[in-house]
Backbone as ProteinMPNN parsed JSONL, in Angstrom:
{"seq_chain_A": "XXXXXXXXXXXXXXXXXXXXXXXXXXXXXXXXXXXXXXXXXXXXXXXXXXXXXXXXXXXXXXXXXXXXXXXXXXXXXXXXXXXXXXXXXXXXXXXXXXXXXXXXXXXXXXXXXXXXXXXXXXXXXXXXXXXXXXXXXXXXXXX", "coords_chain_A": {"N_chain_A": [[103.482, 86.698, 134.023], [102.08, 89.192, 131.65], [103.601, 90.101, 128.636], [105.619, 92.683, 127.993], [104.833, 96.15, 126.847], [106.755, 97.264, 124.518], [108.567, 100.555, 123.872], [109.154, 103.128, 122.064], [110.115, 106.497, 122.432], [110.366, 109.701, 120.549], [111.554, 112.562, 120.279], [112.238, 116.015, 119.757], [113.175, 117.278, 122.332], [114.969, 117.093, 125.052], [114.046, 116.991, 127.695], [111.343, 116.894, 127.269], [111.249, 114.288, 126.524], [112.467, 112.34, 129.114], [110.071, 113.238, 130.627], [107.695, 111.99, 129.39], [109.039, 109.616, 129.683], [109.045, 108.717, 132.88], [105.994, 109.449, 132.835], [105.499, 106.841, 131.744], [106.807, 105.375, 133.146], [105.69, 104.653, 135.454], [103.419, 102.339, 134.878], [103.657, 98.768, 134.992], [103.767, 97.228, 132.932], [104.507, 98.677, 130.594], [107.775, 99.225, 128.737], [110.497, 101.424, 128.239], [112.555, 101.352, 125.321], [113.523, 102.696, 123.502], [115.088, 105.97, 122.691], [114.887, 108.6, 120.44], [115.799, 111.811, 118.845], [115.229, 112.707, 116.722], [113.327, 112.048, 113.555], [114.778, 110.541, 111.885], [116.844, 109.669, 113.035], [115.219, 108.032, 114.653], [114.265, 106.083, 113.062], [116.897, 104.821, 112.404], [117.403, 103.416, 114.44], [114.94, 102.028, 115.132], [115.135, 99.066, 114.173], [117.29, 97.722, 115.144], [116.118, 98.035, 117.869], [113.335, 97.161, 117.675], [110.634, 98.148, 118.963], [107.39, 98.081, 120.004], [105.243, 100.049, 119.852], [105.521, 103.406, 118.641], [106.213, 106.62, 120.306], [105.885, 109.855, 118.995], [106.917, 112.754, 118.182], [105.581, 115.988, 116.16], [106.976, 117.854, 115.064], [110.112, 118.649, 114.49], [113.684, 118.218, 113.804], [115.475, 117.765, 111.025], [114.184, 114.962, 110.107], [110.803, 114.822, 109.948], [107.85, 114.176, 111.993], [105.532, 113.254, 110.771], [106.242, 112.92, 108.129], [108.157, 110.86, 109.437], [106.66, 108.893, 110.521], [105.039, 107.849, 108.554], [107.054, 106.822, 107.065], [107.665, 104.728, 108.845], [105.571, 103.442, 109.304], [105.658, 102.18, 106.624], [107.4, 100.671, 106.383], [108.083, 99.2, 108.582], [105.255, 97.809, 109.402], [103.999, 96.366, 111.324], [104.496, 97.896, 113.83], [102.968, 100.057, 115.8], [101.972, 103.944, 115.528], [101.563, 106.328, 117.412], [100.959, 109.827, 117.679], [102.063, 112.638, 119.434], [101.876, 116.042, 120.069], [101.784, 119.385, 119.847], [100.293, 121.109, 118.453], [97.202, 121.406, 118.108], [95.411, 121.295, 115.63], [92.849, 120.061, 113.878], [94.119, 119.647, 110.88], [96.698, 118.778, 110.961], [95.902, 116.418, 112.889], [94.563, 114.613, 110.894], [96.554, 114.705, 108.678], [98.568, 113.333, 110.21], [97.356, 110.935, 110.563], [96.54, 109.932, 107.85], [99.257, 109.521, 107.405], [99.818, 107.216, 108.642], [99.396, 106.962, 111.41], [98.16, 105.579, 114.496], [96.999, 106.724, 116.588], [96.138, 110.231, 117.901], [97.727, 112.282, 120.35], [96.979, 115.312, 122.301], [99.56, 117.495, 123.523], [99.906, 118.99, 126.616], [99.947, 115.906, 128.185], [98.251, 113.35, 130.169], [99.698, 111.163, 132.844], [97.51, 108.296, 132.931], [95.93, 108.913, 130.573], [98.044, 108.393, 128.691], [99.447, 106.006, 129.299], [96.796, 104.436, 128.811], [96.413, 104.606, 126.126], [98.46, 103.874, 124.802], [98.443, 101.258, 125.701], [96.233, 100.272, 124.714], [96.287, 100.937, 121.999], [98.547, 99.048, 121.315], [97.076, 96.021, 122.106], [95.168, 96.37, 120.51], [97.186, 95.821, 117.987], [98.016, 93.244, 118.354], [95.962, 91.826, 118.784], [94.365, 91.372, 116.083], [91.244, 90.618, 115.781], [89.997, 92.289, 118.004], [90.19, 94.629, 117.517], [89.369, 97.942, 117.639], [88.062, 100.778, 116.319], [90.283, 103.809, 116.937], [90.11, 106.539, 116.708], [87.715, 108.87, 115.618], [89.107, 110.253, 113.035], [90.42, 108.31, 112.012], [88.627, 106.678, 111.161], [87.926, 108.447, 108.887], [89.889, 108.123, 107.354], [90.537, 105.95, 106.086], [88.604, 106.156, 104.152]], "CA_chain_A": [[103.247, 88.428, 133.701], [102.065, 89.454, 130.504], [104.817, 90.71, 127.641], [105.719, 94.146, 128.342], [104.697, 96.799, 125.869], [108.475, 98.054, 123.933], [107.924, 101.734, 123.357], [110.594, 104.299, 121.723], [110.227, 107.793, 122.554], [110.796, 110.097, 119.629], [111.211, 113.968, 120.437], [113.781, 116.845, 119.701], [113.056, 117.748, 123.314], [115.219, 115.557, 126.051], [112.81, 117.371, 128.759], [109.68, 115.866, 127.01], [111.301, 112.519, 126.368], [112.485, 112.278, 130.018], [108.783, 113.596, 131.289], [106.892, 111.044, 128.648], [109.574, 108.271, 130.513], [108.367, 109.222, 133.689], [104.8, 108.807, 132.932], [105.253, 105.543, 131.507], [107.456, 104.27, 134.32], [104.462, 104.079, 136.327], [102.926, 100.832, 134.218], [104.305, 97.911, 135.147], [103.507, 96.453, 131.56], [105.584, 98.912, 129.831], [108.63, 99.72, 128.805], [110.632, 102.135, 126.864], [113.51, 100.553, 125.028], [114.908, 103.629, 122.788], [114.809, 107.372, 122.757], [115.53, 109.358, 119.319], [115.621, 113.347, 119.103], [114.109, 113.029, 115.363], [112.695, 111.007, 112.698], [115.775, 109.891, 111.422], [117.148, 108.288, 114.375], [113.925, 106.56, 115.203], [114.476, 105.175, 111.858], [118.008, 103.957, 112.468], [117.36, 102.677, 115.822], [113.73, 100.843, 115.339], [115.224, 97.71, 113.415], [117.898, 97.248, 115.946], [115.412, 98.181, 119.374], [112.348, 96.7, 117.779], [109.55, 98.489, 119.974], [105.869, 97.791, 119.752], [104.876, 101.216, 119.853], [106.373, 104.75, 118.966], [105.621, 107.946, 120.503], [106.282, 110.25, 117.854], [106.244, 114.024, 118.097], [105.543, 115.88, 115.196], [108.002, 119.112, 114.899], [111.521, 118.19, 114.529], [114.432, 118.884, 112.769], [115.946, 116.342, 110.451], [113.311, 114.535, 109.843], [109.841, 115.41, 111.131], [107.286, 113.641, 112.73], [104.881, 113.033, 109.817], [107.506, 111.903, 107.358], [109.226, 109.596, 109.824], [105.497, 108.325, 110.702], [104.638, 107.472, 107.113], [108.256, 105.673, 106.338], [107.597, 103.617, 110.085], [104.156, 102.746, 109.003], [105.286, 101.439, 105.393], [108.598, 99.801, 106.917], [107.551, 98.305, 109.934], [103.553, 97.758, 109.591], [103.574, 95.62, 112.853], [104.775, 99.254, 114.55], [102.028, 101.358, 115.975], [102.733, 105.268, 116.05], [100.943, 107.527, 118.349], [101.802, 111.325, 117.907], [101.968, 113.643, 120.825], [101.968, 116.961, 119.463], [100.928, 120.603, 120.872], [99.359, 120.982, 117.263], [95.55, 121.34, 118.251], [94.427, 121.407, 114.677], [92.578, 118.911, 112.885], [94.401, 119.227, 109.44], [97.862, 118.211, 111.682], [95.508, 115.31, 112.862], [94.088, 114.044, 109.549], [97.818, 114.05, 108.061], [99.293, 112.152, 110.783], [96.254, 109.37, 110.075], [97.061, 109.441, 106.343], [100.668, 108.952, 107.281], [99.481, 105.633, 109.36], [99.716, 106.859, 112.813], [97.189, 104.893, 115.224], [96.264, 107.629, 117.443], [96.854, 111.248, 118.278], [97.485, 112.739, 121.348], [97.706, 116.521, 122.287], [100.196, 117.853, 124.736], [100.503, 118.083, 127.763], [99.292, 114.515, 128.399], [98.164, 113.049, 131.818], [99.724, 109.338, 132.75], [96.738, 107.972, 132.828], [95.693, 108.579, 129.091], [99.083, 107.992, 127.728], [99.387, 104.702, 129.467], [95.76, 103.724, 128.51], [96.887, 104.456, 124.591], [99.125, 102.687, 124.589], [97.981, 99.475, 125.918], [94.868, 99.685, 123.524], [96.827, 100.79, 120.821], [99.154, 97.899, 121.246], [96.614, 95.453, 122.344], [94.763, 95.949, 118.995], [97.558, 95.474, 116.675], [98.2, 91.875, 118.56], [94.767, 90.689, 118.629], [93.25, 92.267, 115.156], [89.495, 90.497, 115.859], [89.638, 93.019, 118.922], [90.595, 95.702, 117.084], [88.68, 99.02, 117.488], [88.518, 102.435, 116.109], [91.439, 104.305, 117.359], [89.579, 108.092, 116.65], [86.733, 109.048, 114.37], [89.627, 110.654, 112.03], [91.051, 106.897, 111.819], [87.925, 105.817, 109.929], [87.906, 109.093, 107.746], [91.471, 107.852, 106.672], [89.96, 104.697, 105.37], [87.496, 106.166, 103.377]], "C_chain_A": [[103.503, 88.297, 132.499], [103.223, 90.108, 129.737], [104.395, 92.0, 127.734], [105.582, 95.079, 126.983], [106.219, 97.363, 125.137], [108.073, 99.159, 123.189], [109.404, 102.914, 122.974], [109.976, 105.971, 121.705], [110.982, 108.996, 121.682], [110.326, 111.692, 119.859], [112.291, 114.752, 120.733], [113.783, 117.272, 120.925], [113.862, 116.614, 124.389], [114.525, 115.95, 127.264], [111.719, 116.644, 128.505], [109.96, 114.666, 126.882], [111.276, 112.066, 128.105], [111.312, 112.544, 130.46], [107.957, 112.35, 130.665], [107.717, 109.764, 129.127], [109.081, 108.264, 131.69], [106.979, 108.585, 133.868], [104.817, 107.499, 132.465], [105.94, 104.586, 132.371], [106.616, 103.756, 135.621], [103.498, 102.516, 135.971], [104.154, 99.723, 134.006], [104.762, 97.046, 133.608], [104.313, 97.178, 130.429], [106.596, 99.425, 129.948], [109.887, 100.513, 128.103], [112.048, 101.701, 127.214], [114.287, 101.454, 123.96], [113.963, 105.205, 122.849], [115.173, 107.747, 121.562], [114.899, 111.197, 119.624], [115.171, 113.592, 117.647], [113.72, 112.068, 114.644], [113.583, 110.521, 112.413], [116.458, 108.779, 111.933], [116.28, 107.297, 114.867], [114.165, 105.852, 114.08], [115.525, 103.766, 112.226], [117.969, 102.937, 113.941], [115.865, 101.801, 115.851], [114.072, 99.409, 114.822], [115.884, 97.263, 114.716], [116.23, 97.103, 117.507], [113.848, 97.331, 119.328], [111.033, 96.924, 119.013], [107.917, 97.98, 118.737], [105.126, 98.815, 119.153], [105.82, 102.529, 119.847], [105.514, 106.138, 119.297], [106.293, 108.665, 119.651], [105.841, 112.048, 118.287], [106.488, 114.938, 116.598], [106.628, 117.176, 114.468], [109.361, 118.628, 115.415], [112.342, 118.27, 113.696], [114.498, 117.494, 112.293], [114.873, 115.665, 109.281], [111.932, 114.819, 110.572], [108.895, 114.157, 111.098], [106.045, 112.741, 111.845], [105.378, 112.347, 108.607], [107.722, 110.687, 108.222], [108.022, 108.68, 109.966], [105.416, 107.687, 109.767], [105.858, 106.432, 107.014], [108.249, 104.378, 107.551], [106.76, 102.882, 109.4], [104.395, 102.069, 107.691], [106.464, 100.531, 105.676], [108.558, 98.51, 107.364], [106.187, 98.139, 110.084], [102.938, 97.026, 110.933], [103.827, 96.813, 114.392], [103.669, 99.92, 114.659], [102.884, 102.708, 116.22], [101.48, 105.878, 116.82], [101.766, 108.835, 118.352], [100.954, 112.176, 119.096], [102.258, 114.763, 119.978], [101.239, 118.263, 120.223], [100.201, 121.146, 119.557], [97.896, 120.815, 117.869], [94.701, 121.81, 117.091], [94.45, 120.181, 113.807], [93.208, 118.683, 111.637], [95.996, 118.781, 109.917], [97.534, 116.413, 111.782], [95.231, 114.419, 111.603], [95.423, 113.73, 108.87], [98.512, 113.226, 108.635], [98.525, 110.649, 110.81], [96.376, 109.364, 109.417], [98.254, 108.97, 106.499], [100.736, 107.589, 107.924], [99.53, 105.604, 110.708], [97.974, 106.243, 113.195], [96.089, 105.892, 115.978], [96.956, 109.201, 117.47], [96.551, 111.88, 119.506], [98.032, 114.094, 121.109], [98.259, 116.79, 123.762], [99.686, 118.989, 125.639], [99.497, 116.508, 127.685], [99.263, 113.959, 129.617], [98.866, 111.519, 131.571], [98.88, 108.583, 132.095], [96.246, 107.594, 131.2], [96.875, 108.383, 128.213], [99.121, 106.587, 127.867], [98.035, 103.883, 128.645], [96.197, 103.66, 127.122], [97.567, 103.908, 124.064], [99.133, 101.407, 124.788], [97.263, 99.62, 124.64], [95.488, 99.839, 122.4], [97.561, 99.257, 120.506], [98.39, 96.5, 121.364], [95.599, 95.019, 120.849], [95.489, 95.611, 117.853], [98.032, 94.285, 117.029], [97.338, 90.898, 118.599], [93.583, 91.497, 117.371], [91.765, 91.852, 115.449], [89.147, 91.657, 116.964], [89.697, 94.481, 118.773], [89.455, 96.433, 116.778], [89.058, 100.203, 117.247], [89.22, 103.372, 116.733], [90.532, 105.593, 117.834], [88.444, 107.835, 115.528], [87.538, 109.623, 113.306], [90.421, 109.502, 111.285], [90.028, 106.347, 110.538], [87.816, 106.756, 108.804], [89.25, 108.553, 107.069], [90.962, 106.408, 105.854], [89.363, 105.043, 104.475], [87.924, 106.349, 101.747]], "O_chain_A": [[104.465, 87.714, 132.0], [103.901, 90.803, 130.493], [103.251, 92.439, 127.62], [106.257, 94.713, 126.021], [106.606, 98.27, 125.874], [107.425, 99.069, 122.146], [110.351, 103.266, 123.677], [109.375, 106.381, 120.712], [112.126, 109.292, 122.027], [109.172, 112.095, 119.712], [113.135, 114.508, 121.595], [114.746, 118.04, 120.931], [113.44, 115.466, 124.524], [114.401, 114.988, 128.023], [111.178, 115.881, 129.305], [109.079, 113.829, 127.078], [110.258, 111.507, 128.514], [111.223, 111.575, 131.215], [107.495, 111.61, 131.534], [107.081, 108.719, 128.985], [108.23, 107.379, 131.605], [106.685, 107.649, 134.612], [103.865, 106.879, 132.937], [105.779, 103.366, 132.396], [106.806, 102.857, 136.439], [103.023, 101.795, 136.849], [105.137, 99.729, 133.264], [105.804, 96.445, 133.345], [104.754, 96.546, 129.47], [106.809, 100.111, 130.948], [110.239, 99.866, 127.117], [112.643, 101.606, 128.287], [115.41, 101.151, 123.555], [112.765, 105.455, 122.982], [116.178, 107.079, 121.321], [113.972, 111.623, 120.314], [114.733, 114.712, 117.386], [113.777, 110.982, 115.22], [113.357, 109.362, 112.762], [116.638, 107.608, 111.598], [116.468, 106.169, 115.322], [114.292, 104.655, 114.34], [115.331, 102.554, 112.313], [118.56, 101.883, 114.176], [115.777, 100.891, 116.675], [113.233, 98.542, 115.07], [115.243, 96.499, 115.438], [115.613, 96.085, 117.822], [113.243, 96.935, 120.325], [110.612, 96.041, 119.76], [107.626, 97.738, 117.566], [104.455, 98.643, 118.136], [106.661, 102.766, 120.714], [104.506, 106.574, 118.741], [107.42, 108.237, 119.4], [104.721, 112.445, 118.607], [107.473, 114.653, 115.918], [106.885, 117.159, 113.264], [109.608, 118.287, 116.572], [111.883, 118.424, 112.565], [113.974, 116.471, 112.732], [114.807, 115.819, 108.061], [111.967, 115.043, 111.782], [109.096, 113.232, 110.312], [105.69, 111.64, 112.267], [104.904, 111.291, 108.187], [107.484, 109.568, 107.766], [108.244, 107.551, 109.528], [105.797, 106.542, 110.011], [105.592, 105.236, 106.887], [108.711, 103.267, 107.296], [107.07, 101.796, 108.912], [103.483, 101.305, 107.374], [106.412, 99.471, 105.051], [108.798, 97.376, 106.951], [105.867, 98.411, 111.241], [101.805, 97.095, 111.411], [103.472, 96.629, 115.557], [103.252, 100.456, 113.633], [103.97, 102.79, 116.794], [100.356, 105.586, 116.411], [102.888, 108.979, 118.837], [99.779, 112.28, 119.45], [102.975, 114.474, 119.021], [100.313, 118.149, 121.025], [99.232, 121.816, 119.913], [97.637, 119.627, 118.061], [93.664, 122.462, 117.209], [95.35, 119.54, 113.265], [92.981, 117.585, 111.131], [96.599, 118.345, 108.937], [98.167, 115.48, 111.288], [95.911, 113.398, 111.509], [95.558, 112.578, 108.457], [99.124, 112.368, 107.998], [99.033, 109.549, 111.026], [96.65, 108.167, 109.338], [98.541, 107.983, 105.822], [101.718, 106.877, 107.712], [99.673, 104.542, 111.314], [96.956, 106.374, 112.515], [94.858, 105.872, 115.975], [98.122, 109.377, 117.118], [95.383, 112.079, 119.841], [98.944, 114.386, 120.335], [97.725, 116.483, 124.827], [99.009, 119.885, 125.137], [98.441, 116.35, 127.073], [100.31, 114.045, 130.259], [98.727, 110.832, 130.559], [99.118, 108.147, 130.968], [96.181, 106.472, 130.696], [96.686, 108.21, 127.009], [98.904, 105.865, 126.895], [98.232, 102.873, 127.969], [96.418, 102.498, 126.779], [97.449, 103.421, 122.94], [99.744, 100.56, 124.136], [97.685, 99.118, 123.599], [95.352, 98.91, 121.604], [97.179, 98.487, 119.626], [98.973, 95.62, 120.731], [95.375, 93.928, 120.326], [94.931, 95.195, 116.837], [98.674, 93.828, 116.083], [97.507, 89.682, 118.522], [92.473, 91.987, 117.578], [90.967, 92.785, 115.362], [87.983, 92.051, 116.899], [89.373, 95.338, 119.596], [88.609, 96.034, 115.978], [90.062, 100.746, 117.708], [88.381, 104.041, 117.336], [90.227, 105.761, 119.015], [88.334, 106.863, 114.78], [86.848, 109.656, 112.287], [90.966, 109.665, 110.194], [90.334, 105.844, 109.457], [87.626, 106.239, 107.703], [89.314, 108.858, 105.878], [91.448, 106.237, 104.736], [89.418, 104.203, 103.577], [87.051, 106.382, 100.88]]}, "name": "protein", "num_of_chains": 1, "seq": "XXXXXXXXXXXXXXXXXXXXXXXXXXXXXXXXXXXXXXXXXXXXXXXXXXXXXXXXXXXXXXXXXXXXXXXXXXXXXXXXXXXXXXXXXXXXXXXXXXXXXXXXXXXXXXXXXXXXXXXXXXXXXXXXXXXXXXXXXXXXXXX"}
């Protein structure tokens, strides 16, 4: 069996974290290794838990998702961040992509979309020759 994708869920809502955990539990190749209720807690847990992918909410107390994404991408460049948010605004998307997020999904998200995105982002990080643009906005971020 292939190596499992290690995921950390960061959201200030325990209910949302549980829901995301349940969606990911359907995939045998994905393992939730940690949860955090804000960006500061995520940064503390990151070095110890060593996730491959972080699922990040935007609006959280202490350290919001955009600032946490920027710090994670700078300090842990091998970790991919996927932002999950109810904010359906192109400016939020751009801001997150500039911070280093590899993808942006709108809540609520389906299990299929979430699992495929985690696999895609993780696969593109593991094999740079196979890396595909994740969104049109990612191309904009590089310009």
